[in-house]
C-alpha positions as CSV (number, residue, x, y, z in Angstrom):
1,X,8.5,-9.1,1.3
2,X,7.4,-9.2,-2.2
3,X,8.1,-7.6,-5.9
4,X,6.0,-4.6,-5.0
5,X,6.9,-4.3,-1.7
6,X,9.5,-0.6,-0.5
7,X,12.2,-3.5,0.9
8,X,12.4,-5.0,-2.4
9,X,12.0,-2.3,-4.8
10,X,14.7,-0.3,-2.8
11,X,17.2,-3.5,-2.5
12,X,17.3,-3.6,-6.8
13,X,19.5,-1.1,-7.5
14,X,22.0,-1.7,-5.0
15,X,22.3,-5.7,-5.5
16,X,21.8,-4.8,-9.3
17,X,25.0,-2.3,-9.2
18,X,26.8,-4.8,-6.7
19,X,26.2,-7.3,-9.7
20,X,27.5,-5.1,-12.4
21,X,30.8,-4.4,-10.4
22,X,31.6,-8.2,-9.7
23,X,33.1,-10.4,-13.0
24,X,31.5,-12.7,-14.5
25,X,32.4,-15.8,-12.7
26,X,30.8,-14.4,-9.6
27,X,27.7,-12.6,-11.1
28,X,26.1,-15.9,-10.7
29,X,27.3,-16.6,-7.5
30,X,25.7,-13.3,-5.8
31,X,22.3,-14.0,-7.7
32,X,21.9,-17.3,-6.4
33,X,22.8,-15.9,-2.7
34,X,20.3,-12.7,-3.3
35,X,17.6,-16.0,-4.9
36,X,18.2,-18.0,-1.6
37,X,17.4,-15.0,0.8
38,X,14.4,-14.4,-1.3
39,X,13.3,-17.8,-0.7
40,X,13.9,-17.7,3.1
41,X,11.8,-14.4,3.2
42,X,9.7,-16.6,1.6
43,X,9.1,-19.8,3.0
44,X,10.1,-21.9,6.4
45,X,12.8,-23.4,7.4
46,X,11.7,-27.2,6.3
47,X,10.8,-25.7,2.9
48,X,13.7,-24.4,1.9
49,X,15.6,-27.5,2.7
50,X,13.0,-29.4,0.9
51,X,13.3,-27.1,-2.7
52,X,16.8,-27.8,-2.4
53,X,16.4,-31.6,-2.0
54,X,14.3,-31.9,-5.4
55,X,16.8,-29.1,-7.0
56,X,19.9,-31.5,-6.0
57,X,17.7,-34.9,-7.1
58,X,16.9,-32.9,-10.7
59,X,19.9,-32.1,-11.4
60,X,21.4,-35.4,-10.5
61,X,18.8,-37.5,-12.5
62,X,20.0,-34.9,-15.1
63,X,23.1,-35.7,-15.6
64,X,22.2,-40.0,-15.8
65,X,19.8,-39.3,-18.6
66,X,22.5,-37.9,-20.4
67,X,25.1,-40.4,-19.4
68,X,22.6,-43.5,-20.3
69,X,23.1,-44.6,-23.9
70,X,20.4,-47.4,-23.5
71,X,17.0,-46.3,-24.6
72,X,14.8,-48.1,-22.0
73,X,17.3,-47.1,-18.9
74,X,16.6,-43.3,-20.4
75,X,12.8,-43.4,-19.9
76,X,13.3,-45.3,-16.6
77,X,15.3,-42.6,-15.3
78,X,12.9,-40.1,-17.1
79,X,10.0,-41.3,-15.7
80,X,11.4,-41.7,-11.9
81,X,12.6,-37.9,-12.5
82,X,8.8,-36.8,-13.9
83,X,7.0,-38.6,-10.6
84,X,9.7,-37.5,-7.8
85,X,8.7,-34.1,-9.4
86,X,4.6,-34.2,-9.7
87,X,5.1,-36.5,-6.0
88,X,6.5,-33.0,-4.4
89,X,4.1,-31.0,-5.9
90,X,0.7,-32.7,-4.7
91,X,2.9,-33.1,-1.6
92,X,3.3,-29.9,-1.2
93,X,-0.7,-28.7,-2.2
94,X,-1.5,-31.2,-0.2
95,X,0.8,-30.1,2.3
96,X,-1.4,-29.7,5.1
97,X,-1.4,-33.0,5.6
98,X,1.4,-34.3,6.7
99,X,3.3,-31.1,8.0
100,X,0.9,-28.1,8.8
101,X,3.8,-25.2,8.4
102,X,4.4,-26.8,4.7
103,X,3.5,-23.8,2.3
104,X,3.2,-24.6,-1.8
105,X,4.1,-21.1,-2.6
106,X,6.9,-20.9,-5.8
107,X,6.3,-24.7,-6.2
108,X,4.2,-25.1,-9.3
109,X,6.8,-23.0,-11.3
110,X,10.0,-24.5,-10.4
111,X,8.7,-28.0,-10.1
112,X,6.9,-27.8,-13.8
113,X,10.4,-26.4,-14.7
114,X,12.0,-29.1,-13.6
115,X,10.1,-31.5,-15.1
116,X,10.7,-29.5,-18.5
117,X,14.2,-29.5,-18.2
118,X,14.5,-33.2,-17.6
119,X,12.1,-34.0,-20.7
120,X,14.2,-31.5,-23.1
121,X,17.6,-33.4,-21.8
122,X,16.0,-37.0,-22.8
123,X,14.9,-35.2,-26.3
124,X,18.3,-33.7,-26.4
125,X,16.5,-30.5,-27.4
126,X,18.6,-29.0,-24.6
127,X,22.4,-29.5,-23.4
128,X,22.4,-31.1,-20.1
129,X,23.6,-28.5,-16.9
130,X,26.9,-29.6,-15.6
131,X,26.9,-26.6,-13.2
132,X,24.8,-27.1,-9.7
133,X,25.0,-23.3,-9.2
134,X,23.6,-22.5,-12.7
135,X,20.8,-25.0,-12.5
136,X,19.8,-24.0,-9.1
137,X,19.6,-20.8,-10.2
138,X,17.8,-21.5,-13.1
139,X,15.2,-22.9,-10.8
140,X,15.2,-20.3,-8.3
141,X,16.0,-16.6,-9.6
142,X,14.2,-14.3,-7.3
143,X,12.0,-12.3,-10.0
144,X,10.5,-15.6,-11.2
145,X,10.3,-17.9,-8.6
146,X,6.3,-17.3,-7.3
147,X,5.1,-16.9,-9.9
148,X,6.8,-17.2,-13.2
149,X,7.2,-16.6,-16.0
150,X,7.7,-20.7,-16.3
151,X,11.2,-20.2,-18.1
152,X,12.6,-23.2,-20.2
153,X,16.0,-24.4,-20.1
154,X,16.9,-23.9,-23.7
155,X,16.5,-20.3,-23.1
156,X,17.7,-19.2,-19.4
157,X,20.1,-21.1,-19.0
158,X,22.5,-20.1,-21.8
159,X,22.2,-16.8,-20.0
160,X,22.9,-17.9,-17.0
161,X,26.1,-18.9,-18.1
162,X,27.7,-15.8,-19.6
163,X,25.2,-14.0,-17.2
164,X,27.1,-10.4,-19.4
165,X,26.6,-6.9,-16.9
166,X,23.4,-4.8,-17.4
167,X,23.6,-2.3,-20.4
168,X,22.4,1.2,-20.2
169,X,19.5,0.3,-22.1
170,X,18.4,-2.9,-20.0
171,X,18.6,-1.0,-17.3
172,X,16.3,1.3,-18.6
173,X,13.9,-0.6,-20.2
174,X,13.7,-2.6,-16.8
175,X,12.8,0.4,-15.0
176,X,9.8,1.2,-17.3
177,X,9.0,-2.5,-16.9
178,X,8.9,-1.9,-13.2
179,X,6.4,1.0,-12.8
180,X,4.7,-0.2,-15.4
181,X,3.7,-2.8,-13.4
182,X,4.1,-1.5,-9.7
183,X,0.9,1.1,-11.3
184,X,-1.4,-2.3,-12.6
185,X,-0.4,-3.8,-9.6
186,X,-1.1,-0.9,-7.1
187,X,-3.4,1.6,-8.9
188,X,-5.8,-1.0,-10.6
189,X,-5.5,-4.4,-9.1
190,X,-5.5,-3.3,-6.4
191,X,-8.4,-0.8,-6.2
192,X,-10.6,-3.0,-7.9
193,X,-10.1,-5.8,-5.2
194,X,-12.1,-3.6,-2.7
195,X,-15.1,-3.8,-5.3
196,X,-14.9,-7.1,-6.0
197,X,-13.9,-8.6,-2.5
198,X,-17.1,-6.8,-1.2
199,X,-19.8,-8.2,-3.6
200,X,-17.5,-11.5,-4.0
201,X,-17.8,-12.0,-0.5
202,X,-21.2,-12.5,0.5
203,X,-22.9,-12.8,-3.8
204,X,-26.1,-13.1,-2.0
205,X,-26.5,-9.9,-0.9
206,X,-26.8,-9.1,-4.9
207,X,-28.2,-9.7,-8.3
208,X,-27.6,-8.2,-11.3
209,X,-25.4,-5.0,-12.1
210,X,-23.8,-5.7,-9.1
211,X,-22.5,-8.6,-10.0
212,X,-21.7,-7.6,-13.4
213,X,-19.8,-4.9,-12.8
214,X,-17.6,-7.3,-9.8
215,X,-16.8,-10.2,-13.0
216,X,-15.6,-7.5,-15.7
217,X,-13.9,-5.7,-11.9
218,X,-12.5,-9.0,-11.3
219,X,-11.1,-10.2,-14.7
220,X,-9.3,-6.3,-15.2
221,X,-8.2,-7.1,-11.8
222,X,-6.6,-10.3,-12.4
223,X,-5.2,-10.1,-15.5
224,X,-3.5,-6.3,-14.1
225,X,-2.7,-8.3,-10.8
226,X,-0.8,-11.3,-12.6
227,X,0.8,-9.1,-15.4
228,X,1.5,-6.8,-13.1
229,X,4.1,-9.4,-11.6
230,X,5.4,-10.5,-15.0
231,X,6.4,-7.0,-15.5
232,X,8.2,-6.3,-12.2
233,X,10.1,-9.7,-13.1
234,X,11.0,-9.1,-16.4
235,X,12.0,-5.3,-15.2
236,X,13.6,-6.6,-12.5
237,X,15.6,-9.5,-14.2
238,X,16.9,-7.1,-16.6
239,X,18.7,-5.0,-13.8
240,X,20.5,-8.2,-13.9
241,X,21.0,-8.2,-17.6
242,X,18.7,-11.0,-18.1
243,X,15.3,-11.4,-20.1
244,X,12.8,-13.3,-19.1
245,X,10.3,-14.7,-21.6
246,X,6.6,-12.8,-22.2
247,X,4.0,-14.0,-20.1
248,X,1.2,-11.6,-22.0
249,X,0.2,-10.4,-25.0
250,X,-2.9,-8.4,-24.5
251,X,-5.3,-11.4,-24.2
252,X,-8.1,-9.5,-23.8
253,X,-8.5,-8.5,-27.7
254,X,-7.8,-12.4,-29.0
255,X,-10.5,-13.1,-31.2
256,X,-11.2,-16.4,-29.8
257,X,-10.9,-19.0,-27.0
258,X,-7.3,-20.6,-28.8
259,X,-5.9,-17.2,-29.3
260,X,-6.9,-16.2,-25.4
261,X,-4.5,-19.1,-24.5
262,X,-2.0,-18.3,-27.0
263,X,-2.1,-14.6,-25.0
264,X,-2.8,-15.3,-21.6
265,X,-0.1,-16.7,-18.9
266,X,2.1,-17.9,-22.0
267,X,4.8,-19.6,-20.6
268,X,2.3,-21.9,-19.0
269,X,0.0,-22.5,-22.0
270,X,3.1,-23.0,-24.3
271,X,3.9,-25.6,-21.5
272,X,1.1,-27.4,-20.9
273,X,0.8,-27.4,-25.5
274,X,4.3,-29.0,-25.6
275,X,4.1,-31.4,-22.5
276,X,1.1,-32.7,-22.4
277,X,-1.6,-31.6,-25.0
278,X,0.7,-33.1,-28.0
279,X,1.5,-36.7,-26.4
280,X,-1.9,-36.8,-25.6
281,X,-3.0,-35.2,-30.0
282,X,-0.4,-38.6,-30.6
283,X,-2.2,-41.1,-28.6
284,X,-5.9,-39.9,-29.8
285,X,-4.9,-39.1,-33.3
286,X,-6.9,-42.1,-34.7
287,X,-9.5,-40.1,-33.3
288,X,-9.2,-37.1,-35.8
289,X,-10.8,-34.1,-34.0
290,X,-12.8,-36.0,-31.6
291,X,-8.9,-37.0,-29.9
292,X,-8.0,-33.4,-30.0
293,X,-11.3,-32.6,-28.1
294,X,-10.2,-35.1,-25.7
295,X,-6.5,-34.1,-24.9
296,X,-7.8,-30.6,-24.9
297,X,-10.8,-31.5,-22.1
298,X,-7.9,-33.9,-20.0
299,X,-5.1,-30.8,-20.5
300,X,-7.4,-28.2,-18.8
301,X,-9.1,-30.3,-16.1
302,X,-5.1,-30.7,-15.3
303,X,-4.9,-27.3,-15.6
304,X,-7.7,-26.5,-13.5
305,X,-6.3,-28.5,-10.8
306,X,-2.6,-27.0,-11.3
307,X,-4.6,-23.7,-9.6
308,X,-6.1,-25.8,-6.6
309,X,-8.0,-29.4,-6.0
310,X,-11.3,-27.3,-6.0
311,X,-14.4,-27.8,-7.0
312,X,-14.4,-23.9,-8.6
313,X,-10.7,-24.3,-10.2
314,X,-11.9,-28.3,-12.1
315,X,-15.1,-26.4,-13.3
316,X,-13.4,-23.3,-14.7
317,X,-10.8,-25.7,-16.7
318,X,-13.9,-27.8,-17.2
319,X,-15.1,-24.9,-18.9
320,X,-12.1,-24.2,-20.8
321,X,-11.6,-27.7,-22.3
322,X,-15.3,-27.4,-23.9
323,X,-14.5,-24.1,-25.0
324,X,-11.5,-25.4,-26.8
325,X,-13.1,-28.7,-27.7
326,X,-16.0,-26.8,-29.4
327,X,-13.9,-24.6,-31.6
328,X,-12.0,-27.7,-33.0
329,X,-15.6,-28.6,-34.5
330,X,-17.1,-24.9,-35.1
331,X,-13.9,-23.4,-36.5
332,X,-14.9,-24.4,-40.2
333,X,-18.5,-23.2,-39.9
334,X,-17.1,-19.6,-38.6
335,X,-14.5,-19.0,-40.9
336,X,-18.0,-19.8,-43.5
337,X,-19.8,-17.0,-41.6
338,X,-16.9,-14.4,-41.6
339,X,-16.6,-15.1,-45.1
340,X,-19.6,-13.9,-45.9
341,X,-19.6,-10.9,-43.5
342,X,-17.2,-10.1,-45.7
343,X,-13.5,-11.0,-43.7
344,X,-12.3,-11.5,-40.4
345,X,-10.1,-9.2,-40.0
346,X,-12.8,-6.3,-40.6
347,X,-13.2,-4.1,-38.1
348,X,-17.1,-5.1,-36.7
349,X,-16.4,-8.9,-37.6
350,X,-12.8,-8.6,-35.5
351,X,-14.9,-6.9,-33.0
352,X,-17.5,-8.8,-32.5
353,X,-15.3,-11.9,-32.1
354,X,-13.3,-10.4,-29.6
355,X,-16.3,-8.9,-27.5
356,X,-17.8,-12.4,-27.9
357,X,-14.5,-14.5,-26.6
358,X,-14.1,-11.6,-23.8
359,X,-17.5,-12.4,-22.6
360,X,-17.1,-16.5,-22.6
361,X,-13.9,-15.8,-20.4
362,X,-15.3,-13.5,-18.5
363,X,-18.3,-15.9,-17.3
364,X,-15.6,-18.6,-16.5
365,X,-13.3,-15.8,-14.3
366,X,-16.8,-16.7,-12.0
367,X,-16.0,-20.0,-10.9
368,X,-11.9,-18.9,-10.7
369,X,-12.8,-16.0,-8.4
370,X,-16.3,-17.3,-6.4
371,X,-15.5,-19.0,-2.6
372,X,-17.2,-21.7,-3.0
373,X,-18.8,-24.0,-5.9
374,X,-22.1,-22.4,-4.6
375,X,-21.3,-19.5,-4.7
376,X,-20.2,-19.8,-8.5
377,X,-23.3,-21.3,-9.4
378,X,-25.4,-18.6,-7.7
379,X,-23.7,-15.6,-9.7
380,X,-24.1,-17.4,-12.7
381,X,-27.5,-17.6,-12.2
382,X,-28.4,-13.9,-11.2
383,X,-26.4,-12.3,-13.6
384,X,-29.4,-11.3,-15.3
385,X,-32.4,-11.2,-12.3
386,X,-33.6,-7.8,-10.2
387,X,-32.2,-5.4,-13.6
388,X,-33.9,-2.2,-12.7
389,X,-32.6,0.6,-14.8
390,X,-33.7,3.4,-12.5
391,X,-31.8,6.1,-10.7
392,X,-31.7,4.0,-7.2
393,X,-31.1,1.0,-9.3
394,X,-27.8,2.4,-10.6
395,X,-26.8,4.3,-7.5
396,X,-26.9,1.0,-5.8
397,X,-24.9,-1.2,-8.5
398,X,-22.6,1.5,-7.8
399,X,-22.5,2.5,-4.3
400,X,-23.5,-1.4,-3.6
401,X,-23.0,-0.9,0.4
402,X,-25.0,0.6,3.0
403,X,-22.6,1.6,5.8
404,X,-19.2,1.8,3.5
405,X,-18.9,3.3,0.2
406,X,-14.9,3.1,0.0
407,X,-14.6,-0.1,-1.9
408,X,-17.1,1.6,-5.0
409,X,-14.7,4.7,-4.8
410,X,-11.6,2.1,-5.0
411,X,-13.6,0.9,-7.9
412,X,-14.4,4.7,-9.7
413,X,-11.1,6.0,-9.6
414,X,-9.4,2.6,-10.7
415,X,-12.1,2.6,-14.2
416,X,-10.9,6.2,-14.4
417,X,-7.0,5.0,-14.9
418,X,-8.0,2.2,-16.6
419,X,-10.0,3.9,-19.8
420,X,-6.8,6.1,-19.3
421,X,-3.9,4.1,-19.7
422,X,-6.1,1.5,-22.1
423,X,-6.6,4.1,-24.4
424,X,-2.5,5.0,-24.4
425,X,-2.3,1.6,-24.6
426,X,-4.0,1.1,-27.9
427,X,-2.6,4.2,-29.6
428,X,1.1,3.2,-28.4
429,X,0.7,-0.1,-30.0
430,X,-0.3,1.6,-33.2
431,X,3.4,1.7,-35.5
432,X,3.2,5.1,-36.1
433,X,2.2,6.2,-32.4
434,X,4.8,3.8,-31.4
435,X,8.0,5.2,-34.0
436,X,7.3,8.7,-32.4
437,X,7.8,7.3,-28.5
438,X,11.0,5.8,-29.3
439,X,12.0,8.2,-31.0
440,X,10.4,11.0,-28.3
441,X,13.9,12.6,-25.7
442,X,15.0,11.2,-22.9
443,X,13.3,14.1,-21.0
444,X,10.1,13.2,-22.2
445,X,10.5,9.3,-21.4
446,X,11.6,10.5,-17.6
447,X,9.4,13.1,-17.5
448,X,6.5,10.0,-18.1
449,X,8.5,7.8,-15.7
450,X,8.3,11.1,-13.1
451,X,4.3,11.4,-13.5
452,X,3.7,7.6,-13.1
453,X,5.8,6.9,-10.3
454,X,3.5,10.2,-8.6
455,X,0.0,8.5,-9.6
456,X,1.6,5.2,-7.9
457,X,2.2,7.4,-4.7
458,X,-0.4,9.3,-4.8
459,X,-3.2,6.4,-5.5
460,X,-1.6,3.2,-4.9
461,X,-3.2,0.4,-2.8
462,X,-0.1,-1.1,-1.4
463,X,-1.8,-2.9,1.1
464,X,-4.3,-4.6,-0.7
465,X,-3.2,-7.8,0.0
466,X,-0.6,-10.1,-2.0
467,X,-0.4,-11.3,-5.9
468,X,-3.5,-13.1,-6.6
469,X,-1.0,-15.7,-8.3
470,X,0.8,-16.3,-5.1
471,X,-1.7,-19.2,-4.4
472,X,-1.1,-21.1,-7.0
């Protein structure tokens, strides 16, 4: 069962109504039971027990940190808690070495939440949670368990302690977000995946334009797949009166790599900033910009390793670490260049910055998507080879399959919907258009929702596989 599955979508309304009908102090019990059932649908019983062992230990260590008045005792308890959670994460990632059936689904997300909870309790920025049921629900709330968002205890725990009844406005906005997430996942990401998988599945058969198209398509596929999950998770949570953190904010419109990471996987990048980069920055503060650059390289190496111990992920993380490190030294020069061009917010300058950033990100996605480091280097070195601007070459790029052009047809359908919805999204971001939409009648909203549902049912590719970030 996935968040885009029919079983999950059909179970949401009755579960939401059942939760709303209960007294406030019973809602958390129902949500915890639902979360446990969802976990069992994904995980084997061994991992289910293992999850509870980590949860109980983190809960107990949080109590110990709060009860300890001495600095060394508190620090020692925090160190034990962080170490245990990291060992659990590493053990799950390497689980096939000692338990053939161990799955890693969701482990990164709740381990990061457990670590941030212990650190926040240690720093006294978040009060310790003394209700085990609420604490467990904070870690395993089913919409966010598999792919985040990575919620901070200070944001989610207060909501779980109260659990107000869902309002009609929350239910309506939640349903809209679920539809939008399904559209991005099934209509765009699912169809682009057919082309991307075909090309990246055997990159040595292609060069030039097909590799470029597949790389661009993958950038869009990954965004629509991951942000689509986040939309569904946030929308489903609203049906239970809970508000999860936003995880994306138009990342491909970012005018710089640092800004990209403020917009992409926001809860993860902010976690790295607060709990890894800032401590490293303090350690290396005597080295000034060189210290910041070293801290960034280390942080993004960890970021790559978090996605997997494969060389492709490590190189991807190192590339972004280099991007961020270079930005530490190039920012003053770039600012002088922007002033010379008339200001960094002028439309031509801003569009140029966005295009450069987008292509730098797309280049890094080659290593993220490739099956091996050899395939990644092949793609990177053959993007600009074999270009022939004639009808036969263009046809082979658009329809790069000798026996089956189904994947290319999927790509074309997704491209059409992407252009249309992208234009609508850009217009809706303008204040005047946003105001008109908000003031539109409820019937117009319902009509648009019905049209989107029809498109999903007609063009959605529900069999396109799991969400990409399920593997992390």
